[in-house]
C-alpha positions in Angstrom: 76.7 42.3 87.3 76.2 43.1 90.3 78.3 46.5 90.9 78.2 46.2 94.6 79.7 43.0 94.8 82.1 43.8 91.8 83.1 47.2 93.6 84.2 44.4 96.1 86.0 42.5 94.3 88.3 45.1 92.9 89.2 46.5 96.0 90.1 42.5 97.1 92.2 42.5 93.8 94.2 45.4 95.3 94.5 43.8 98.6 95.4 40.3 96.6 97.3 41.6 93.8 95.8 38.9 91.9 92.6 37.4 90.4 92.7 33.8 92.0 93.2 35.2 95.4 90.5 37.5 95.0 87.8 35.4 93.2 88.5 32.6 95.8 88.2 35.1 98.5 84.6 35.9 97.4 83.8 33.4 96.0 83.7 33.0 92.1 85.1 31.6 89.0 88.4 33.7 87.9 86.9 34.0 84.6 83.9 35.6 86.5 86.0 38.0 88.0 88.2 38.6 84.9 84.4 39.7 83.5 83.3 41.6 86.6 86.6 43.9 86.3 85.7 44.2 82.0 82.4 45.3 82.8 83.3 48.1 85.0 86.1 49.3 82.8 83.2 48.8 79.9 80.8 51.0 81.9 83.3 53.4 82.5 85.4 53.9 79.3 88.6 53.6 80.9 91.5 50.8 82.1 91.1 50.4 85.7 94.0 47.6 85.3 96.9 46.8 83.3 97.7 43.2 83.6 100.3 40.9 82.5 101.4 37.0 82.9 103.6 37.8 85.7 101.6 40.4 87.3 98.6 43.1 87.7 99.4 46.4 88.0 96.2 49.6 88.6 96.2 52.4 86.4 96.1 55.9 87.5 92.3 55.6 86.4 92.0 52.8 88.6 94.1 54.1 91.5 91.2 56.4 91.2 88.3 54.0 91.0 90.1 52.2 94.2 89.4 55.0 96.1 86.0 55.3 95.3 85.3 52.0 95.9 86.6 51.9 99.4 84.8 54.5 100.3 81.8 52.8 98.8 82.0 49.7 101.1 82.7 51.3 104.2 80.0 54.3 104.0 78.2 50.4 103.6 79.6 48.6 106.6 78.6 52.0 108.7 75.1 51.5 107.3 75.1 47.7 108.4 76.7 48.9 111.8 74.3 51.5 112.7 70.9 49.0 112.1 72.7 45.7 113.4 70.1 44.7 116.3 73.0 44.2 118.6 74.6 46.9 117.9 77.9 45.4 117.7 80.6 46.8 115.2 80.8 44.9 112.1 83.2 45.3 109.1 86.8 44.8 107.5 89.8 46.3 109.4 93.3 46.4 107.2 95.4 47.1 111.1 99.4 48.1 110.2 101.6 46.7 113.7 105.0 46.1 114.7 106.5 43.4 114.5 107.9 43.0 118.6 105.4 44.4 120.1 102.1 43.6 118.3 102.9 40.2 118.3 103.0 40.0 122.0 100.9 42.5 122.9 98.4 44.1 120.2 97.4 39.8 119.0 96.6 38.8 122.5 94.9 42.4 123.3 92.1 41.8 120.2 91.9 38.3 120.8 88.9 39.0 123.0 88.0 42.0 121.2 87.3 39.5 117.7 85.7 36.6 119.9 83.3 39.0 121.1 82.6 40.8 117.8 81.7 37.9 115.1 81.1 40.3 112.9 84.4 42.5 112.3 87.4 40.7 109.9 90.4 41.7 110.7 93.6 41.9 108.4 96.8 42.2 110.5 99.8 42.9 108.7 103.2 42.8 111.1 106.3 44.7 109.7 108.6 47.5 111.2 108.3 49.0 107.8 107.0 52.3 108.0 103.9 52.0 105.7 101.0 54.9 104.2 97.7 54.2 105.5 96.5 56.3 102.1 98.6 54.4 100.0 98.8 50.6 101.0 95.6 50.1 101.8 95.8 50.9 106.1 92.8 51.4 107.7 94.5 51.6 111.1 97.9 51.1 112.5 99.6 50.6 116.3 102.9 52.5 116.4 105.4 52.5 119.3 107.3 56.3 119.2 105.9 59.7 118.7 103.6 60.1 115.4 106.2 61.8 112.8 103.3 62.0 110.3 101.2 65.5 110.5 98.3 63.9 107.9 97.4 61.5 109.7 95.1 62.2 113.1 96.1 59.6 116.3 95.8 58.8 120.3 98.2 57.6 122.7 97.2 53.9 123.6 99.4 53.6 125.9 102.7 55.2 127.9 106.0 53.8 127.6 109.6 54.4 128.1 113.3 53.2 126.8 116.2 52.0 128.6 120.0 51.9 127.9 121.1 48.4 128.7 124.1 46.1 128.5 124.7 42.2 129.8 127.2 42.4 132.6 129.6 40.3 130.6 130.4 43.3 127.7 130.9 46.1 130.1 133.0 43.8 132.5 135.4 43.4 128.8 134.5 47.2 127.7 133.6 49.8 130.9 130.4 51.3 131.9 129.7 54.9 129.6 129.3 57.6 132.4 128.0 59.9 129.7 126.0 59.5 126.3 129.1 60.9 124.4 130.8 57.9 125.8 128.6 55.3 123.8 130.8 56.8 120.8 133.0 54.1 121.9 131.0 51.3 122.7 129.1 49.0 119.6 125.9 50.4 119.9 123.6 47.6 118.9 121.1 49.3 116.2 117.5 49.1 115.2 118.1 48.8 111.7 116.4 51.2 109.9 116.4 50.9 105.7 115.4 54.7 105.1 117.5 56.9 107.8 120.6 56.3 110.2 119.5 55.4 113.8 120.6 58.1 116.1 119.9 57.7 120.0 119.3 61.0 121.8 119.0 61.8 125.8 118.2 64.5 127.9 118.8 65.2 131.1 118.0 68.0 133.3 120.4 71.3 132.8 122.0 69.4 130.3 121.7 69.4 126.4 120.4 67.1 124.1 123.1 64.8 123.3 122.3 62.8 120.0 124.6 59.5 119.4 124.6 58.6 115.6 124.6 54.3 116.0 125.0 52.0 113.3 127.5 50.6 111.3 128.7 47.6 113.8 126.2 45.1 114.8 121.9 45.9 114.4 118.8 44.0 113.2 115.6 45.1 112.0 113.3 43.8 115.0 114.0 44.8 118.3 113.8 41.3 119.8 116.9 40.0 117.8 118.2 43.1 119.5 117.8 42.3 122.7 119.5 38.4 121.9 122.3 40.7 120.8 122.6 41.9 124.0 122.4 39.3 126.0 125.2 37.9 124.4 127.0 40.3 125.3 127.4 42.2 121.9 126.9 45.2 122.5 124.7 48.6 124.4 120.9 48.5 122.7 118.2 51.3 124.2 115.4 49.4 124.0 111.5 50.0 125.3 111.0 49.8 129.0 108.4 46.5 128.4 111.1 44.8 126.2 113.7 44.7 128.7 112.0 44.4 132.6 112.2 41.2 132.9 115.9 40.6 131.9 116.2 43.9 134.2 114.1 41.8 137.1 116.1 38.8 136.2 119.7 40.8 135.9 120.9 39.1 133.0 121.1 43.3 131.6 122.9 46.3 134.0 120.4 49.8 133.1 122.2 52.3 131.7 122.7 56.7 132.1 120.9 56.4 135.1 118.9 60.2 135.4 119.3 60.7 131.4 115.9 60.2 129.8 115.4 59.2 125.7 112.5 59.9 123.7 109.3 57.9 124.8 108.2 54.7 123.2 104.6 55.3 123.6 102.2 53.8 122.4 99.6 55.0 119.3 96.7 54.1 116.9 97.0 56.4 114.3 94.4 56.9 111.1 94.4 58.6 107.8 93.0 61.8 108.5 91.4 62.6 105.1 89.0 59.9 106.4 86.2 59.7 109.7 87.1 56.6 111.2 84.5 53.8 110.8 82.7 52.8 113.9 84.3 49.3 113.7 88.2 51.6 113.5 86.2 53.5 116.6 85.8 50.1 118.4 89.1 48.6 118.0 91.5 51.8 118.8 88.6 51.9 121.9 89.2 48.3 123.4 93.4 48.5 123.1 93.0 51.7 125.0 92.0 50.0 127.4 93.6 47.0 127.6 97.4 48.0 126.5 98.2 49.4 129.0 97.0 46.4 131.8 98.9 44.6 129.5 102.0 46.8 129.2 101.9 47.0 132.8 102.2 43.7 133.8 105.5 43.2 131.5 107.7 46.1 133.7 
């Protein structure tokens, strides 16, 4: 057994959650993959993986071993990058992206980077669910909004704002809110978060902050869907400025509550504080930091 390849397999097993997928990725037979894991367990004298006919689960010892295996592979990738003749970034990355912003901006921004750096392998996971970088084995996340987990490191990639909008048809039927408190009498189209109730916050110089709980009526878990609901005249929406800019220019939507501001929708790169970012992570963050502001600026 090649111990290094066995470590690669073990890490891929955690990502794939199946011996079949992990073995296929490494180009070995499933029986070989099972033997490698069994050999690791025998060598260390502990059960690392519990297998059933339907699923597999890492034991507590397996979780600890997995963390160390990732560290070993990351260190080796750093070594490879440092001695590469072209000095280009190399290595594998698992990146968490928000669905709409990721699809519209991050993925297109990464294309030229990946074309120029063929030694970089990236797994992009698009979801609006808040993920734990360490628990779910992400090297990097791109998020919209101020970082909330102080245990992670972050870098602002681009500035962004939020705009309260509604269609002319909705305003003709329901009136135009003049103060955030009046939103309680309107249908607010919320970006659904399954863990907490959405609260819209508004500030204005000389005024106390106004917090407006929203939810219950109509909402969606993707901002693209919320935008469509607003276009259809179903309510008022608070959305990122880059998302609604074209609708405002073409007057499909109307901006509301001029003079009031909401928490910014700035874009951040987030990575675990427990680890020094690898060269490939730093390279991706630098690239996004130089390209995303231009992309967002063109969208506004």
